C-alpha positions as CSV (number, residue, x, y, z in Angstrom):
1,M,61.9,163.0,132.8
2,S,59.4,161.2,130.5
3,R,56.6,163.0,128.7
4,H,53.4,161.6,127.3
5,W,51.2,163.1,124.7
6,G,47.6,162.2,124.1
7,H,45.9,160.9,121.0
8,D,43.8,163.2,118.8
9,W,40.7,161.3,117.5
10,V,38.1,162.5,115.0
11,N,34.8,160.8,115.8
12,L,31.6,160.4,113.8
13,S,28.6,159.7,115.9
14,I,24.9,159.0,115.5
15,V,22.8,161.2,117.7
16,I,20.0,159.5,119.6
17,A,17.7,162.3,120.7
18,H,15.0,161.9,123.4
19,P,14.6,158.1,123.3
20,R,11.6,156.6,124.9
21,W,13.7,155.2,127.8
22,A,15.2,158.7,128.5
23,P,13.0,161.3,126.9
24,S,14.9,164.3,128.3
25,R,18.4,163.1,127.2
26,V,20.4,163.2,124.0
27,F,23.1,160.6,123.3
28,A,25.9,160.4,120.7
29,L,26.9,156.9,119.7
30,P,30.3,156.8,118.0
31,I,30.2,154.6,114.8
32,S,33.5,155.5,113.2
33,M,36.7,157.2,114.2
34,R,40.1,158.1,112.8
35,L,43.4,159.0,114.5
36,Y,44.7,162.3,113.5
37,R,48.5,162.2,113.0
38,N,50.2,165.5,113.3
39,R,53.6,164.9,111.6
40,E,55.1,168.0,113.3
41,G,54.0,166.6,116.6
42,L,56.3,163.7,116.4
43,A,59.0,165.9,117.7
44,K,57.1,166.9,120.8
45,G,58.9,166.2,124.0
46,K,62.2,165.7,122.3
47,R,65.2,167.7,123.5
48,K,66.4,170.1,120.9
49,A,70.1,170.1,119.9
50,G,71.9,173.0,121.4
51,K,74.3,175.3,119.7
52,K,77.6,173.9,118.5
53,P,80.1,174.4,121.3
54,T,83.3,176.4,120.8
55,A,86.8,174.8,121.0
56,N,87.3,176.2,124.5
57,Q,84.0,174.9,125.7
58,R,84.7,171.5,124.4
59,K,88.1,171.4,126.2
60,A,86.5,172.6,129.4
61,A,83.6,170.1,129.3
62,S,83.8,166.9,131.2
63,N,83.4,163.5,129.6
64,K,79.8,163.4,131.0
65,A,79.0,166.7,129.4
66,K,80.4,165.5,126.1
67,R,78.3,162.4,126.2
68,A,75.2,164.4,126.9
69,A,75.9,166.7,123.9
70,E,76.4,163.7,121.7
71,A,73.1,162.2,122.9
72,R,71.3,165.5,122.1
73,R,72.7,165.4,118.5
74,K,71.6,161.8,118.0
75,A,68.1,162.6,119.3
76,A,67.8,165.4,116.9
77,A,69.0,163.3,114.0
78,N,66.6,160.5,114.9
79,V,63.7,163.0,114.8
80,R,64.7,164.2,111.4
81,A,65.0,160.6,110.2
82,V,61.5,159.8,111.4
83,H,60.1,162.9,109.5
84,Q,62.0,161.9,106.3
85,S,61.0,158.2,106.4
86,D,57.3,158.7,107.2
87,K,55.8,158.5,103.7
88,T,52.2,158.3,105.0
89,P,50.1,161.1,103.5
90,R,49.0,163.4,106.2
91,K,45.3,164.1,106.3
92,T,43.7,167.0,108.0
93,R,40.9,166.5,110.5
94,P,38.2,167.6,108.0
95,E,39.6,165.2,105.4
96,L,39.4,162.4,107.9
97,M,35.8,163.4,108.7
98,A,34.9,163.5,104.9
99,E,36.4,160.0,104.6
100,M,34.2,158.6,107.4
101,V,31.1,160.4,106.0
102,A,31.7,158.7,102.6
103,L,32.1,155.4,104.3
104,V,28.7,155.7,106.1
105,A,27.0,156.8,102.9
106,D,28.2,153.6,101.3
107,W,27.0,151.5,104.2
108,F,23.5,152.9,104.0
109,P,22.9,154.2,100.5
110,D,19.1,154.2,101.0
111,R,19.2,156.2,104.2
112,K,19.1,160.0,104.5
113,F,21.4,161.6,107.0
114,V,21.9,165.1,108.4
115,L,25.5,165.8,109.4
116,V,25.9,168.4,112.2
117,V,29.4,169.8,112.6
118,D,31.2,172.7,114.3
119,S,33.3,175.3,112.4
120,L,36.3,173.1,112.0
121,Y,34.4,170.7,109.7
122,S,32.1,173.1,107.9
123,G,34.6,174.1,105.2
124,A,35.4,172.8,101.8
125,S,36.9,169.4,102.8
126,V,33.5,168.2,104.0
127,L,31.0,170.3,102.1
128,S,32.5,169.9,98.7
129,T,32.6,166.1,99.0
130,L,29.3,165.6,100.7
131,P,27.5,162.4,99.4
132,D,24.0,162.7,97.9
133,N,22.3,161.0,100.9
134,F,23.8,163.6,103.4
135,D,22.7,167.1,104.2
136,L,24.9,169.3,106.4
137,I,24.2,171.9,109.1
138,G,27.2,173.9,110.3
139,P,28.4,177.5,111.1
140,V,29.9,179.8,108.5
141,H,33.5,180.7,109.3
142,A,33.9,184.2,110.7
143,G,34.7,186.6,107.9
144,A,33.8,184.1,105.2
145,A,32.6,185.6,101.9
146,L,29.0,184.7,100.9
147,Y,27.5,185.3,97.5
148,A,24.2,185.5,95.7
149,P,23.5,182.8,93.1
150,A,24.8,183.5,89.6
151,P,22.2,185.6,87.7
152,P,20.7,184.1,84.6
153,E,22.4,185.0,81.3
154,T,20.4,187.6,79.5
155,K,22.6,188.0,76.5
156,V,25.5,186.3,74.7
157,R,28.9,187.4,75.9
158,R,32.4,186.2,75.6
159,G,34.0,184.0,78.2
160,P,32.6,181.4,80.7
161,R,29.3,182.1,82.4
162,R,29.3,183.5,85.9
163,K,29.6,181.0,88.7
164,K,28.4,183.4,91.5
165,G,26.5,186.6,91.9
166,D,27.3,189.7,93.9
167,R,28.8,189.3,97.3
168,L,26.2,189.3,100.1
169,K,26.5,191.4,103.2
170,S,28.9,190.4,106.0
171,L,27.5,189.2,109.4
172,G,27.8,192.7,110.9
173,A,26.2,194.5,107.9
174,W,23.4,191.9,107.7
175,E,22.7,192.2,111.4
176,K,22.3,196.0,111.1
177,D,20.4,196.3,107.9
178,G,16.7,197.0,107.7
179,T,15.5,193.5,106.9
180,R,13.0,192.1,109.4
181,W,13.9,189.8,112.3
182,K,11.8,186.8,113.3
183,I,11.6,185.9,117.0
184,M,11.8,182.2,117.9
185,H,11.6,180.6,121.4
186,F,13.5,177.5,122.4
187,D,13.4,175.3,125.4
188,Q,15.2,172.1,124.5
189,Y,18.5,170.2,125.0
190,G,21.3,172.6,124.2
191,L,19.1,175.6,123.3
192,H,17.1,177.7,125.7
193,G,15.8,181.3,125.4
194,S,14.6,183.5,122.6
195,Y,16.5,184.2,119.4
196,R,16.1,186.6,116.5
197,V,16.7,185.1,113.1
198,K,17.0,186.2,109.5
199,T,17.3,183.9,106.5
200,Q,18.5,184.0,102.9
201,T,19.8,181.7,100.3
202,G,23.1,182.0,98.6
203,L,26.5,180.4,98.0
204,Y,29.4,179.7,100.4
205,Y,31.5,179.7,97.3
206,K,34.9,179.0,98.9
207,A,33.6,175.9,100.6
208,G,30.7,174.6,98.4
209,K,31.2,176.3,95.0
210,D,27.8,176.8,93.3
211,R,25.8,174.7,95.7
212,L,22.8,176.6,96.9
213,L,22.5,176.9,100.7
214,R,20.1,178.4,103.2
215,F,21.8,180.8,105.6
216,V,20.4,181.6,109.0
217,L,21.6,184.6,111.0
218,S,21.0,183.8,114.7
219,Q,21.1,186.4,117.5
220,H,20.4,185.7,121.2
221,T,17.9,188.4,122.4
222,V,19.7,189.0,125.7
223,G,23.2,188.7,124.3
224,G,24.1,185.4,126.1
225,R,25.5,183.8,123.0
226,P,27.5,185.2,120.0
227,T,25.6,186.2,116.8
228,R,26.4,183.6,114.2
229,I,25.5,182.5,110.7
230,F,24.6,178.9,110.1
231,Y,24.1,177.2,106.8
232,N,22.1,174.1,105.7
233,T,22.2,172.2,102.4
234,D,18.5,171.4,102.6
235,E,16.8,174.6,101.5
236,S,13.4,173.3,102.6
237,L,14.2,173.3,106.4
238,D,13.0,176.4,108.3
239,P,15.3,178.3,110.8
240,L,13.5,176.7,113.8
241,K,14.4,173.2,112.6
242,I,18.0,174.1,111.6
243,L,18.8,175.6,115.0
244,S,17.0,172.8,116.8
245,I,19.1,170.2,115.0
246,F,22.3,172.0,115.4
247,S,21.8,172.3,119.2
248,L,21.9,168.5,119.5
249,R,25.6,168.3,118.6
């Protein structure tokens, strides 16, 4: 029985939102792609070598069974040989995305881009290598630690200066604290209904080190979607614009 396994592509696309010839539609035009190579996946579909047979089992086995056992051993050896001979550095999906983002930034150094990603690509591999002509909008990973900016030094002390301030509240604690919600209404591609939002600035230190970000806590008023925290590298954008852009992905 033969088995076939599909390719795993990482795509970077330009979003064309509400063009004149289709004002109610949003299109994603792929401009770069990379094939993700899962080294462990090279063994998928291969028959695993069985346990070494005992002497009695070998004697009782027919010639056909012996040939089958030998074939299994050779198949397992071939898989190990492929793993050992493949010297190509394995890149993760986010690393492949960062590679394509850098490529586009070099193609158009005078253009400004907004990169919109899901949670797989909103971590350190992409955020920490983001080119100067790119901003990024993406969700914060569940359970991620967020921090206030490092406070200014008020007196001379030993050691390096602080790189981050106190830890900010978690999603659940921020959701339940007494800070005021702002109601926003949406009726656009990918985003409909009313949402309550809160905002603050801070650091997603594990992903972006001391880069200052704007965080948006978004909660659907009728509970149709999960409560999430999004971040944006452009502090000047308001929550309405951040959520509107993210919905286009």
